[in-house]
MOPAC internal coordinates of N, CA, C and O (Angstrom, degrees):
PM7 1SCF
backbone

  N    0.0000 0     0.00 0     0.00 0    0    0    0
  C    1.4383 1     0.00 0     0.00 0    1    0    0
  C    1.5195 1   108.21 1     0.00 0    2    1    0
  O    1.2310 1   121.61 1   -40.80 1    3    2    1
  N    1.3136 1   114.53 1   139.20 1    3    2    1
  C    1.4598 1   120.24 1  -179.22 1    5    3    2
  C    1.5280 1   109.74 1  -117.49 1    6    5    3
  O    1.2310 1   121.05 1   -11.97 1    7    6    5
  N    1.3144 1   115.60 1   168.03 1    7    6    5
  C    1.4601 1   119.63 1   175.72 1    9    7    6
  C    1.5185 1   110.14 1   -60.35 1   10    9    7
  O    1.2310 1   120.33 1   141.81 1   11   10    9
  N    1.3217 1   116.97 1   -38.19 1   11   10    9
  C    1.4675 1   120.75 1   178.33 1   13   11   10
  C    1.5264 1   110.84 1   -60.61 1   14   13   11
  O    1.2310 1   120.22 1   140.21 1   15   14   13
  N    1.3146 1   117.19 1   -39.79 1   15   14   13
  C    1.4680 1   120.23 1   177.20 1   17   15   14
  C    1.5284 1   110.88 1   -58.37 1   18   17   15
  O    1.2310 1   120.68 1   134.13 1   19   18   17
  N    1.3246 1   116.31 1   -45.87 1   19   18   17
  C    1.4651 1   120.68 1  -179.48 1   21   19   18
  C    1.5239 1   110.04 1   -66.06 1   22   21   19
  O    1.2310 1   120.21 1   135.62 1   23   22   21
  N    1.3271 1   117.20 1   -44.38 1   23   22   21
  C    1.4623 1   121.20 1   179.27 1   25   23   22
  C    1.5282 1   110.84 1   -61.11 1   26   25   23
  O    1.2310 1   120.30 1   133.92 1   27   26   25
  N    1.3198 1   117.04 1   -46.08 1   27   26   25
  C    1.4671 1   120.69 1   179.13 1   29   27   26
  C    1.5235 1   110.97 1   -61.42 1   30   29   27
  O    1.2310 1   120.70 1   137.14 1   31   30   29
  N    1.3210 1   116.27 1   -42.86 1   31   30   29
  C    1.4627 1   121.46 1   178.74 1   33   31   30
  C    1.5305 1   110.17 1   -59.34 1   34   33   31
  O    1.2310 1   120.53 1   132.37 1   35   34   33
  N    1.3251 1   116.60 1   -47.63 1   35   34   33
  C    1.4637 1   121.00 1   179.94 1   37   35   34
  C    1.5280 1   110.92 1   -64.52 1   38   37   35
  O    1.2310 1   120.26 1   139.24 1   39   38   37
  N    1.3196 1   117.11 1   -40.76 1   39   38   37
  C    1.4686 1   121.01 1   179.91 1   41   39   38
  C    1.5253 1   112.46 1   -65.06 1   42   41   39
  O    1.2310 1   120.28 1   154.48 1   43   42   41
  N    1.3220 1   117.07 1   -25.52 1   43   42   41
  C    1.4665 1   121.30 1   176.23 1   45   43   42
  C    1.5292 1   112.13 1   -84.70 1   46   45   43
  O    1.2310 1   120.67 1   179.52 1   47   46   45
  N    1.3410 1   116.32 1    -0.48 1   47   46   45
  C    1.4570 1   121.10 1   177.87 1   49   47   46
  C    1.5179 1   114.50 1    98.85 1   50   49   47
  O    1.2310 1   120.39 1  -176.87 1   51   50   49
  N    1.3283 1   116.86 1     3.13 1   51   50   49
  C    1.4575 1   120.08 1   178.14 1   53   51   50
  C    1.5142 1   111.09 1   -69.15 1   54   53   51
  O    1.2310 1   120.40 1   -37.26 1   55   54   53
  N    1.3308 1   116.84 1   142.74 1   55   54   53
  C    1.4630 1   118.76 1  -178.81 1   57   55   54
  C    1.5296 1   113.78 1  -135.52 1   58   57   55
  O    1.2310 1   119.82 1  -176.95 1   59   58   57
  N    1.3478 1   117.95 1     3.05 1   59   58   57
  C    1.4635 1   120.92 1   179.72 1   61   59   58
  C    1.5219 1   109.47 1  -146.99 1   62   61   59
  O    1.2310 1   120.94 1   -55.57 1   63   62   61
  N    1.3261 1   115.80 1   124.43 1   63   62   61
  C    1.4638 1   122.19 1   176.97 1   65   63   62
  C    1.5199 1   109.78 1  -117.89 1   66   65   63
  O    1.2310 1   120.87 1   -44.53 1   67   66   65
  N    1.3040 1   115.94 1   135.47 1   67   66   65
  C    1.4661 1   122.32 1   169.80 1   69   67   66
  C    1.5230 1   105.39 1   -96.29 1   70   69   67
  O    1.2310 1   121.00 1   -67.99 1   71   70   69
  N    1.3171 1   115.70 1   112.01 1   71   70   69
  C    1.4602 1   121.23 1  -175.47 1   73   71   70
  C    1.5237 1   108.74 1   -94.93 1   74   73   71
  O    1.2310 1   120.83 1   -72.44 1   75   74   73
  N    1.3237 1   116.03 1   107.56 1   75   74   73
  C    1.4554 1   122.43 1  -179.82 1   77   75   74
  C    1.5189 1   111.65 1  -100.15 1   78   77   75
  O    1.2310 1   120.97 1   -36.17 1   79   78   77
  N    1.3104 1   115.74 1   143.83 1   79   78   77
  C    1.4616 1   121.60 1  -178.60 1   81   79   78
  C    1.5275 1   110.56 1  -118.27 1   82   81   79
  O    1.2310 1   120.81 1  -127.59 1   83   82   81
  N    1.3306 1   116.05 1    52.41 1   83   82   81
  C    1.4610 1   118.54 1   179.72 1   85   83   82
  C    1.5218 1   112.46 1   -79.03 1   86   85   83
  O    1.2310 1   119.65 1   151.91 1   87   86   85
  N    1.3111 1   118.28 1   -28.09 1   87   86   85
  C    1.4711 1   120.48 1   178.92 1   89   87   86
  C    1.5246 1   112.67 1   -90.37 1   90   89   87
  O    1.2310 1   120.74 1   159.14 1   91   90   89
  N    1.3051 1   116.20 1   -20.86 1   91   90   89
  C    1.4630 1   121.88 1   179.77 1   93   91   90
  C    1.5241 1   107.34 1  -134.98 1   94   93   91
  O    1.2310 1   119.78 1  -103.05 1   95   94   93
  N    1.3343 1   118.02 1    76.95 1   95   94   93
  C    1.4666 1   120.86 1  -174.57 1   97   95   94
  C    1.5310 1   112.88 1   -56.39 1   98   97   95
  O    1.2310 1   121.07 1   -36.43 1   99   98   97
  N    1.3300 1   115.57 1   143.57 1   99   98   97
  C    1.4606 1   120.87 1   177.23 1  101   99   98
  C    1.5242 1   111.82 1   -70.01 1  102  101   99
  O    1.2310 1   120.56 1   158.95 1  103  102  101
  N    1.3356 1   116.53 1   -21.05 1  103  102  101
  C    1.4640 1   121.91 1   174.72 1  105  103  102
  C    1.5244 1   106.88 1  -132.84 1  106  105  103
  O    1.2310 1   121.06 1   -49.71 1  107  106  105
  N    1.3193 1   115.57 1   130.29 1  107  106  105
  C    1.4621 1   119.52 1   179.81 1  109  107  106
  C    1.5254 1   109.87 1   -60.49 1  110  109  107
  O    1.2310 1   120.75 1   -39.59 1  111  110  109
  N    1.3261 1   116.17 1   140.41 1  111  110  109
  C    1.4594 1   121.52 1  -174.98 1  113  111  110
  C    1.5222 1   113.88 1   -86.26 1  114  113  111
  O    1.2310 1   120.51 1   175.92 1  115  114  113
  N    1.3073 1   116.63 1    -4.08 1  115  114  113
  C    1.4654 1   121.19 1   179.88 1  117  115  114
  C    1.5283 1   109.05 1  -115.43 1  118  117  115
  O    1.2310 1   119.94 1   -28.00 1  119  118  117
  N    1.3287 1   117.73 1   152.00 1  119  118  117
  C    1.4696 1   120.19 1   176.93 1  121  119  118
  C    1.5211 1   109.96 1   -54.93 1  122  121  119
  O    1.2310 1   119.99 1   -39.56 1  123  122  121
  N    1.3099 1   117.62 1   140.44 1  123  122  121
  C    1.4704 1   128.52 1    13.30 1  125  123  122
  C    1.5258 1   114.04 1   -91.92 1  126  125  123
  O    1.2310 1   119.19 1  -158.12 1  127  126  125
  N    1.3267 1   119.16 1    21.88 1  127  126  125
  C    1.4650 1   123.16 1   173.85 1  129  127  126
  C    1.5304 1   112.46 1    56.25 1  130  129  127
  O    1.2310 1   120.67 1  -128.64 1  131  130  129
  N    1.3011 1   116.33 1    51.36 1  131  130  129
  C    1.4648 1   120.78 1  -179.89 1  133  131  130
  C    1.5245 1   110.37 1   -86.85 1  134  133  131
  O    1.2310 1   121.66 1   -21.42 1  135  134  133
  N    1.3276 1   114.43 1   158.58 1  135  134  133
  C    1.4600 1   119.28 1   173.16 1  137  135  134
  C    1.5192 1   108.59 1   -65.26 1  138  137  135
  O    1.2310 1   120.93 1   -35.87 1  139  138  137
  N    1.3138 1   115.83 1   144.13 1  139  138  137
  C    1.4540 1   122.14 1   178.11 1  141  139  138
  C    1.5294 1   107.54 1   -92.77 1  142  141  139
  O    1.2310 1   120.86 1   -84.29 1  143  142  141
  N    1.3171 1   115.95 1    95.71 1  143  142  141
  C    1.4664 1   120.44 1  -175.11 1  145  143  142
  C    1.5249 1   111.72 1   -63.06 1  146  145  143
  O    1.2310 1   120.22 1   149.05 1  147  146  145
  N    1.3193 1   117.19 1   -30.95 1  147  146  145
  C    1.4703 1   120.64 1   176.92 1  149  147  146
  C    1.5337 1   110.00 1   -63.45 1  150  149  147
  O    1.2310 1   120.59 1   139.21 1  151  150  149
  N    1.3247 1   116.48 1   -40.79 1  151  150  149
  C    1.4650 1   120.60 1   178.67 1  153  151  150
  C    1.5292 1   110.85 1   -67.47 1  154  153  151
  O    1.2310 1   120.02 1   138.24 1  155  154  153
  N    1.3258 1   117.56 1   -41.76 1  155  154  153
  C    1.4658 1   119.88 1   177.52 1  157  155  154
  C    1.5271 1   111.29 1   -64.19 1  158  157  155
  O    1.2310 1   120.00 1   142.00 1  159  158  157
  N    1.3217 1   117.61 1   -38.00 1  159  158  157
  C    1.4685 1   120.68 1   176.89 1  161  159  158
  C    1.5261 1   110.28 1   -63.60 1  162  161  159
  O    1.2310 1   120.55 1   139.99 1  163  162  161
  N    1.3218 1   116.56 1   -40.01 1  163  162  161
  C    1.4688 1   120.56 1   178.06 1  165  163  162
  C    1.5220 1   110.19 1   -65.07 1  166  165  163
  O    1.2310 1   120.14 1   137.78 1  167  166  165
  N    1.3297 1   117.34 1   -42.22 1  167  166  165
  C    1.4605 1   120.28 1   177.74 1  169  167  166
  C    1.5240 1   110.42 1   -61.84 1  170  169  167
  O    1.2310 1   119.85 1   136.62 1  171  170  169
  N    1.3188 1   117.90 1   -43.38 1  171  170  169
  C    1.4711 1   121.06 1   176.82 1  173  171  170
  C    1.5259 1   110.58 1   -55.80 1  174  173  171
  O    1.2310 1   120.89 1   134.84 1  175  174  173
  N    1.3232 1   115.91 1   -45.16 1  175  174  173
  C    1.4618 1   121.23 1  -179.28 1  177  175  174
  C    1.5326 1   110.92 1   -64.06 1  178  177  175
  O    1.2310 1   120.60 1   134.98 1  179  178  177
  N    1.3211 1   116.45 1   -45.02 1  179  178  177
  C    1.4641 1   120.53 1   179.55 1  181  179  178
  C    1.5245 1   110.58 1   -62.06 1  182  181  179
  O    1.2310 1   120.10 1   137.86 1  183  182  181
  N    1.3291 1   117.42 1   -42.14 1  183  182  181
  C    1.4646 1   120.45 1   178.55 1  185  183  182
  C    1.5239 1   110.94 1   -60.91 1  186  185  183
  O    1.2310 1   120.30 1   139.06 1  187  186  185
  N    1.3151 1   117.03 1   -40.94 1  187  186  185
  C    1.4668 1   120.16 1   178.17 1  189  187  186
  C    1.5228 1   111.08 1   -64.07 1  190  189  187
  O    1.2310 1   120.07 1   135.85 1  191  190  189
  N    1.3238 1   117.48 1   -44.15 1  191  190  189
  C    1.4710 1   120.55 1   177.40 1  193  191  190
  C    1.5233 1   110.56 1   -60.97 1  194  193  191
  O    1.2310 1   120.79 1   134.28 1  195  194  193
  N    1.3217 1   116.10 1   -45.72 1  195  194  193
  C    1.4584 1   120.10 1  -178.30 1  197  195  194
  C    1.5244 1   111.37 1   -62.66 1  198  197  195
  O    1.2310 1   120.14 1   138.08 1  199  198  197
  N    1.3124 1   117.34 1   -41.92 1  199  198  197
  C    1.4600 1   119.77 1   177.01 1  201  199  198
  C    1.5250 1   110.12 1   -60.40 1  202  201  199
  O    1.2310 1   120.51 1   134.90 1  203  202  201
  N    1.3118 1   116.64 1   -45.10 1  203  202  201
  C    1.4673 1   121.69 1  -179.28 1  205  203  202
  C    1.5340 1   111.63 1   -58.48 1  206  205  203
  O    1.2310 1   120.16 1   140.88 1  207  206  205
  N    1.3191 1   117.31 1   -39.12 1  207  206  205
  C    1.4628 1   121.38 1  -176.12 1  209  207  206
  C    1.5285 1   113.49 1   -97.63 1  210  209  207
  O    1.2310 1   120.23 1  -173.05 1  211  210  209
  N    1.3314 1   117.17 1     6.95 1  211  210  209
  C    1.4576 1   120.74 1   176.12 1  213  211  210
  C    1.5173 1   114.63 1    72.15 1  214  213  211
  O    1.2310 1   120.62 1  -148.77 1  215  214  213
  N    1.3218 1   116.41 1    31.23 1  215  214  213
  C    1.4622 1   121.91 1  -179.88 1  217  215  214
  C    1.5264 1   108.51 1  -107.25 1  218  217  215
  O    1.2310 1   120.40 1   -49.21 1  219  218  217
  N    1.3138 1   116.84 1   130.79 1  219  218  217
  C    1.4651 1   122.14 1   176.82 1  221  219  218
  C    1.5260 1   109.39 1   -87.14 1  222  221  219
  O    1.2310 1   120.99 1   -18.56 1  223  222  221
  N    1.3405 1   115.71 1   161.44 1  223  222  221
  C    1.4630 1   120.96 1  -171.97 1  225  223  222
  C    1.5282 1   111.46 1  -133.23 1  226  225  223
  O    1.2310 1   121.39 1   -38.83 1  227  226  225
  N    1.3285 1   114.95 1   141.17 1  227  226  225
  C    1.4627 1   123.52 1   165.18 1  229  227  226
  C    1.5263 1   105.81 1  -110.83 1  230  229  227
  O    1.2310 1   120.42 1   -58.22 1  231  230  229
  N    1.3306 1   116.81 1   121.78 1  231  230  229
  C    1.4691 1   121.27 1   179.98 1  233  231  230
  C    1.5300 1   109.03 1   -84.85 1  234  233  231
  O    1.2310 1   121.41 1   -50.10 1  235  234  233
  N    1.3217 1   114.92 1   129.90 1  235  234  233
  C    1.4629 1   122.29 1  -178.42 1  237  235  234
  C    1.5247 1   109.70 1  -133.75 1  238  237  235
  O    1.2310 1   119.47 1   -83.17 1  239  238  237
  N    1.3464 1   118.61 1    96.83 1  239  238  237
  C    1.4650 1   119.14 1   178.74 1  241  239  238
  C    1.5288 1   112.93 1   -58.31 1  242  241  239
  O    1.2310 1   120.32 1   152.17 1  243  242  241
  N    1.3092 1   116.99 1   -27.83 1  243  242  241
  C    1.4643 1   125.36 1   170.54 1  245  243  242
  C    1.5236 1   115.30 1    70.97 1  246  245  243
  O    1.2310 1   119.32 1   135.55 1  247  246  245
  N    1.3076 1   118.90 1   -44.45 1  247  246  245
  C    1.4571 1   120.76 1   178.88 1  249  247  246
  C    1.5192 1   108.65 1  -140.61 1  250  249  247
  O    1.2310 1   121.10 1   -27.05 1  251  250  249
  N    1.3189 1   115.51 1   152.95 1  251  250  249
  C    1.4605 1   119.25 1  -175.84 1  253  251  250
  C    1.5180 1   110.00 1  -158.12 1  254  253  251
  O    1.2310 1   120.11 1    -9.35 1  255  254  253
  N    1.3156 1   117.39 1   170.65 1  255  254  253
  C    1.4627 1   118.94 1   177.30 1  257  255  254
  C    1.5285 1   110.98 1   -54.68 1  258  257  255
  O    1.2310 1   121.45 1   -38.88 1  259  258  257
  N    1.3166 1   114.83 1   141.12 1  259  258  257
  C    1.4541 1   120.31 1   179.58 1  261  259  258
  C    1.5129 1   113.60 1    95.28 1  262  261  259
  O    1.2310 1   120.57 1   177.77 1  263  262  261
  N    1.3422 1   116.52 1    -2.23 1  263  262  261
  C    1.4620 1   120.62 1   175.95 1  265  263  262
  C    1.5198 1   108.85 1  -115.80 1  266  265  263
  O    1.2310 1   121.03 1   -38.13 1  267  266  265
  N    1.3145 1   115.64 1   141.87 1  267  266  265
  C    1.4669 1   120.58 1  -178.69 1  269  267  266
  C    1.5224 1   111.83 1   -82.24 1  270  269  267
  O    1.2310 1   120.92 1   132.00 1  271  270  269
  N    1.3170 1   115.85 1   -48.00 1  271  270  269
  C    1.4688 1   120.62 1  -175.55 1  273  271  270
  C    1.5208 1   110.58 1   -88.51 1  274  273  271
  O    1.2310 1   121.31 1   -18.44 1  275  274  273
  N    1.3163 1   115.09 1   161.56 1  275  274  273
  C    1.4601 1   120.22 1   176.44 1  277  275  274
  C    1.5212 1   111.91 1   -98.59 1  278  277  275
  O    1.2310 1   120.14 1  -177.59 1  279  278  277
  N    1.3263 1   117.33 1     2.41 1  279  278  277
  C    1.4559 1   120.15 1  -175.74 1  281  279  278
  C    1.5203 1   113.80 1  -113.29 1  282  281  279
  O    1.2310 1   119.85 1   149.17 1  283  282  281
  N    1.3041 1   117.90 1   -30.83 1  283  282  281
  C    1.4631 1   121.56 1   179.14 1  285  283  282
  C    1.5239 1   108.15 1  -160.53 1  286  285  283
  O    1.2310 1   121.28 1    -9.95 1  287  286  285
  N    1.3096 1   115.16 1   170.05 1  287  286  285
  C    1.4567 1   118.51 1   176.20 1  289  287  286
  C    1.5219 1   109.33 1   -88.48 1  290  289  287
  O    1.2310 1   121.30 1   -12.17 1  291  290  289
  N    1.3088 1   115.12 1   167.83 1  291  290  289
  C    1.4576 1   122.53 1  -179.95 1  293  291  290
  C    1.5274 1   107.70 1  -130.81 1  294  293  291
  O    1.2310 1   119.54 1   -29.80 1  295  294  293
  N    1.3241 1   118.48 1   150.20 1  295  294  293
  C    1.4661 1   119.68 1   179.76 1  297  295  294
  C    1.5261 1   113.71 1   -58.80 1  298  297  295
  O    1.2310 1   120.01 1   157.02 1  299  298  297
  N    1.3183 1   117.59 1   -22.98 1  299  298  297
  C    1.4631 1   120.56 1  -178.68 1  301  299  298
  C    1.5282 1   113.48 1   -93.40 1  302  301  299
  O    1.2310 1   119.95 1  -179.55 1  303  302  301
  N    1.3255 1   117.71 1     0.45 1  303  302  301
  C    1.4634 1   120.15 1   180.00 1  305  303  302
  C    1.5245 1   111.11 1   -60.44 1  306  305  303
  O    1.2310 1   121.23 1   -35.62 1  307  306  305
  N    1.3108 1   115.24 1   144.38 1  307  306  305
  C    1.4681 1   121.47 1   179.82 1  309  307  306
  C    1.5241 1   112.66 1   -61.75 1  310  309  307
  O    1.2310 1   120.02 1   155.18 1  311  310  309
  N    1.3204 1   117.56 1   -24.82 1  311  310  309
  C    1.4641 1   120.12 1  -178.84 1  313  311  310
  C    1.5327 1   111.40 1   -58.47 1  314  313  311
  O    1.2310 1   120.08 1   155.28 1  315  314  313
  N    1.3385 1   117.45 1   -24.72 1  315  314  313
  C    1.4624 1   121.25 1  -179.71 1  317  315  314
  C    1.5240 1   112.74 1   -88.12 1  318  317  315
  O    1.2310 1   120.51 1   170.03 1  319  318  317
  N    1.3399 1   116.62 1    -9.97 1  319  318  317
  C    1.4649 1   119.74 1  -172.13 1  321  319  318
  C    1.5281 1   114.47 1  -122.10 1  322  321  319
  O    1.2310 1   120.11 1   166.95 1  323  322  321
  N    1.3087 1   117.40 1   -13.05 1  323  322  321
  C    1.4662 1   120.68 1  -174.64 1  325  323  322
  C    1.5281 1   108.95 1  -132.82 1  326  325  323
  O    1.2310 1   120.99 1   -64.91 1  327  326  325
  N    1.3255 1   115.70 1   115.09 1  327  326  325
  C    1.4596 1   120.75 1  -175.71 1  329  327  326
  C    1.5246 1   113.93 1   -63.53 1  330  329  327
  O    1.2310 1   118.93 1   162.56 1  331  330  329
  N    1.3241 1   119.65 1   -17.44 1  331  330  329
  C    1.4676 1   119.44 1   178.07 1  333  331  330
  C    1.5253 1   110.21 1   -60.27 1  334  333  331
  O    1.2310 1   120.28 1   148.90 1  335  334  333
  N    1.3310 1   117.07 1   -31.10 1  335  334  333
  C    1.4608 1   119.82 1   179.43 1  337  335  334
  C    1.5225 1   111.51 1   -72.69 1  338  337  335
  O    1.2310 1   120.22 1   152.09 1  339  338  337
  N    1.3174 1   117.18 1   -27.91 1  339  338  337
  C    1.4632 1   120.09 1   174.38 1  341  339  338
  C    1.5263 1   109.42 1   -66.27 1  342  341  339
  O    1.2310 1   120.73 1   138.12 1  343  342  341
  N    1.3232 1   116.21 1   -41.88 1  343  342  341
  C    1.4646 1   120.01 1   177.47 1  345  343  342
  C    1.5265 1   110.80 1   -61.92 1  346  345  343
  O    1.2310 1   120.46 1   140.09 1  347  346  345
  N    1.3271 1   116.73 1   -39.91 1  347  346  345
  C    1.4675 1   120.15 1   177.87 1  349  347  346
  C    1.5229 1   110.80 1   -65.64 1  350  349  347
  O    1.2310 1   120.53 1   136.71 1  351  350  349
  N    1.3225 1   116.59 1   -43.29 1  351  350  349
  C    1.4576 1   120.54 1   177.55 1  353  351  350
  C    1.5258 1   110.39 1   -61.27 1  354  353  351
  O    1.2310 1   120.41 1   137.08 1  355  354  353
  N    1.3278 1   116.82 1   -42.92 1  355  354  353
  C    1.4680 1   120.40 1   176.93 1  357  355  354
  C    1.5186 1   111.49 1   -61.49 1  358  357  355
  O    1.2310 1   119.97 1   139.68 1  359  358  357
  N    1.3242 1   117.66 1   -40.32 1  359  358  357
  C    1.4672 1   119.52 1   179.94 1  361  359  358
  C    1.5236 1   110.82 1   -68.13 1  362  361  359
  O    1.2310 1   120.26 1   145.03 1  363  362  361
  N    1.3283 1   117.10 1   -34.97 1  363  362  361
  C    1.4660 1   119.50 1   176.63 1  365  363  362
  C    1.5233 1   110.30 1   -64.09 1  366  365  363
  O    1.2310 1   120.30 1   132.67 1  367  366  365
  N    1.3222 1   117.04 1   -47.33 1  367  366  365
  C    1.4600 1   119.38 1  -179.52 1  369  367  366
  C    1.5239 1   112.42 1   -69.20 1  370  369  367
  O    1.2310 1   120.06 1   149.65 1  371  370  369
  N    1.3145 1   117.49 1   -30.35 1  371  370  369
  C    1.4608 1   120.17 1   173.66 1  373  371  370
  C    1.5240 1   109.99 1   -62.62 1  374  373  371
  O    1.2310 1   120.53 1   135.25 1  375  374  373
  N    1.3102 1   116.60 1   -44.75 1  375  374  373
  C    1.4733 1   120.95 1   178.57 1  377  375  374
  C    1.5219 1   110.21 1   -62.12 1  378  377  375
  O    1.2310 1   120.35 1   132.63 1  379  378  377
  N    1.3294 1   116.94 1   -47.37 1  379  378  377
  C    1.4643 1   120.26 1  -179.88 1  381  379  378
  C    1.5276 1   110.03 1   -60.45 1  382  381  379
  O    1.2310 1   120.10 1   135.04 1  383  382  381
  N    1.3316 1   117.42 1   -44.96 1  383  382  381
  C    1.4668 1   121.21 1  -178.98 1  385  383  382
  C    1.5220 1   111.43 1   -61.55 1  386  385  383
  O    1.2310 1   120.55 1   134.80 1  387  386  385
  N    1.3268 1   116.56 1   -45.20 1  387  386  385
  C    1.4651 1   119.68 1  -179.47 1  389  387  386
  C    1.5240 1   111.24 1   -67.58 1  390  389  387
  O    1.2310 1   120.47 1   135.03 1  391  390  389
  N    1.3168 1   116.71 1   -44.97 1  391  390  389
  C    1.4641 1   120.23 1  -174.71 1  393  391  390
  C    1.5293 1   112.44 1   -69.42 1  394  393  391
  O    1.2310 1   120.25 1   147.39 1  395  394  393
  N    1.3219 1   117.13 1   -32.61 1  395  394  393
  C    1.4661 1   119.66 1  -172.76 1  397  395  394
  C    1.5258 1   113.45 1  -115.24 1  398  397  395
  O    1.2310 1   120.22 1  -161.88 1  399  398  397
  N    1.3339 1   117.18 1    18.12 1  399  398  397
  C    1.4601 1   120.34 1  -177.12 1  401  399  398
  C    1.5226 1   113.46 1   -61.04 1  402  401  399
  O    1.2310 1   119.51 1   155.80 1  403  402  401
  N    1.3055 1   118.54 1   -24.20 1  403  402  401
  C    1.4614 1   121.47 1  -179.16 1  405  403  402
  C    1.5213 1   112.70 1  -107.06 1  406  405  403
  O    1.2310 1   120.22 1  -161.00 1  407  406  405
  N    1.3264 1   117.18 1    19.00 1  407  406  405
  C    1.4687 1   120.25 1  -178.21 1  409  407  406
  C    1.5293 1   112.06 1  -105.89 1  410  409  407
  O    1.2310 1   120.60 1  -151.19 1  411  410  409
  N    1.3461 1   116.46 1    28.81 1  411  410  409
  C    1.4596 1   118.80 1   178.46 1  413  411  410
  C    1.5235 1   112.28 1   -69.85 1  414  413  411
  O    1.2310 1   120.49 1   178.62 1  415  414  413
  N    1.3335 1   116.66 1    -1.38 1  415  414  413
  C    1.4573 1   120.70 1   172.38 1  417  415  414
  C    1.5261 1   111.23 1   -71.47 1  418  417  415
  O    1.2310 1   120.64 1   161.61 1  419  418  417
  N    1.3288 1   116.38 1   -18.39 1  419  418  417
  C    1.4625 1   120.41 1  -177.42 1  421  419  418
  C    1.5355 1   112.26 1  -134.17 1  422  421  419
  O    1.2310 1   119.53 1   148.87 1  423  422  421
  N    1.3204 1   118.50 1   -31.13 1  423  422  421
  C    1.4694 1   121.43 1  -179.22 1  425  423  422
  C    1.5280 1   109.25 1   -88.79 1  426  425  423
  O    1.2310 1   121.05 1   -55.05 1  427  426  425
  N    1.3361 1   115.60 1   124.95 1  427  426  425
  C    1.4647 1   119.83 1   179.80 1  429  427  426
  C    1.5276 1   112.83 1  -117.25 1  430  429  427
  O    1.2310 1   120.08 1   174.79 1  431  430  429
  N    1.3307 1   117.46 1    -5.21 1  431  430  429
  C    1.4571 1   118.69 1   180.00 1  433  431  430
  C    1.5133 1   112.80 1  -171.97 1  434  433  431
  O    1.2310 1   121.85 1   -10.00 1  435  434  433
  N    1.3173 1   114.07 1   170.00 1  435  434  433
  C    1.4631 1   121.96 1  -178.15 1  437  435  434
  C    1.5265 1   108.83 1  -139.25 1  438  437  435
  O    1.2310 1   120.48 1   -41.74 1  439  438  437
  N    1.3076 1   116.69 1   138.26 1  439  438  437
  C    1.4642 1   122.52 1   173.38 1  441  439  438
  C    1.5263 1   105.87 1  -100.53 1  442  441  439
  O    1.2310 1   120.46 1   -78.51 1  443  442  441
  N    1.3198 1   116.72 1   101.49 1  443  442  441
  C    1.4625 1   121.10 1  -170.06 1  445  443  442
  C    1.5186 1   113.57 1   -64.49 1  446  445  443
  O    1.2310 1   119.95 1   140.18 1  447  446  445
  N    1.3260 1   117.69 1   -39.82 1  447  446  445
  C    1.4634 1   121.62 1   179.66 1  449  447  446
  C    1.5213 1   107.23 1  -152.73 1  450  449  447
  O    1.2310 1   120.29 1   -67.47 1  451  450  449
  N    1.3145 1   117.04 1   112.53 1  451  450  449
  C    1.4552 1   121.26 1  -175.03 1  453  451  450
  C    1.5294 1   111.92 1   -66.38 1  454  453  451
  O    1.2310 1   121.39 1   -53.34 1  455  454  453
  N    1.3180 1   114.96 1   126.66 1  455  454  453
  C    1.4605 1   123.24 1   174.10 1  457  455  454
  C    1.5277 1   114.02 1    43.08 1  458  457  455
  O    1.2310 1   120.33 1  -118.97 1  459  458  457
  N    1.3370 1   116.98 1    61.03 1  459  458  457
  C    1.4631 1   118.24 1   178.47 1  461  459  458
  C    1.5276 1   109.99 1   -60.49 1  462  461  459
  O    1.2310 1   121.07 1   -42.35 1  463  462  461
  N    1.3126 1   115.56 1   137.65 1  463  462  461
  C    1.4668 1   120.23 1  -174.73 1  465  463  462
  C    1.5205 1   111.73 1  -133.53 1  466  465  463
  O    1.2310 1   120.37 1  -142.72 1  467  466  465
  N    1.3105 1   116.90 1    37.28 1  467  466  465
  C    1.4653 1   119.13 1   178.55 1  469  467  466
  C    1.5209 1   109.39 1   -64.96 1  470  469  467
  O    1.2310 1   121.01 1   -35.89 1  471  470  469
  N    1.2969 1   115.68 1   144.11 1  471  470  469
  C    1.4695 1   119.58 1   176.24 1  473  471  470
  C    1.5271 1   109.46 1   -60.69 1  474  473  471
  O    1.2310 1   121.31 1   -33.45 1  475  474  473
  N    1.2849 1   115.09 1   146.55 1  475  474  473
  C    1.4613 1   119.51 1   179.39 1  477  475  474
  C    1.5247 1   109.51 1   -85.55 1  478  477  475
  O    1.2310 1   121.49 1  -109.02 1  479  478  477
  N    1.3168 1   114.76 1    70.98 1  479  478  477
  C    1.4588 1   122.37 1   179.94 1  481  479  478
  C    1.5217 1   109.09 1  -122.17 1  482  481  479
  O    1.2310 1   119.83 1   -27.52 1  483  482  481
  N    1.3084 1   117.94 1   152.48 1  483  482  481
  C    1.4661 1   118.94 1   176.40 1  485  483  482
  C    1.5287 1   110.33 1   -69.13 1  486  485  483
  O    1.2310 1   121.08 1   -40.41 1  487  486  485
  N    1.2936 1   115.53 1   139.59 1  487  486  485
  C    1.4636 1   122.01 1   178.67 1  489  487  486
  C    1.5213 1   107.51 1  -121.05 1  490  489  487
  O    1.2310 1   119.37 1   -82.10 1  491  490  489
  N    1.3151 1   118.80 1    97.90 1  491  490  489
  C    1.4622 1   120.18 1  -175.73 1  493  491  490
  C    1.5261 1   113.81 1   -65.13 1  494  493  491
  O    1.2310 1   119.59 1   152.98 1  495  494  493
  N    1.3263 1   118.39 1   -27.02 1  495  494  493
  C    1.4694 1   120.71 1  -175.89 1  497  495  494
  C    1.5192 1   113.05 1  -117.52 1  498  497  495
  O    1.2310 1   119.38 1  -161.09 1  499  498  497
  N    1.2946 1   118.80 1    18.91 1  499  498  497
  C    1.4606 1   119.97 1  -179.34 1  501  499  498
  C    1.5074 1   110.99 1   147.67 1  502  501  499
  O    1.2310 1   120.43 1    22.71 1  503  502  501
  N    1.3154 1   116.78 1  -157.29 1  503  502  501
  C    1.4694 1   120.46 1  -173.68 1  505  503  502
  C    1.5177 1   112.96 1   -67.15 1  506  505  503
  O    1.2310 1   120.10 1   180.00 1  507  506  505

C-alpha cells in the first residue's frame, strides 16, 4: 500500500480501511517467531497516511505462527492444537496494544484472528 493508494481511497469517499498483513506478517511464522519490524514500520507509515487523509483503520494481522495459509485458518492448523501458538498470538497482540495504545485518532478496531476455522468439537482442556 502506498500513500497514493490511501489518498485515492479518501478522494473516492472511503473512510475505513482494514489493513491486512497476509503478505508481510507482523510476526514471522517460522522459529524463532520474532516480530517483523519491517511490517511494523510499514503499519506505522500507513497509520500516518490514513490519519493525514482522514481514513480510519482496522488492524488485521491476518496470519500468524501456527497457521498454514496466509489468507485464513484451517481446522488442522497447529494454532488449534498447540498452546505455544496461543502464547505467540498473545505476545503479538500485547505488542500491538502497547505500540498503538495512543493511536485511537486513526485506529477504530482490531481483527483478532482472521476467519477462525476450528472444528466444532468439544475441547475438554482448551481450544
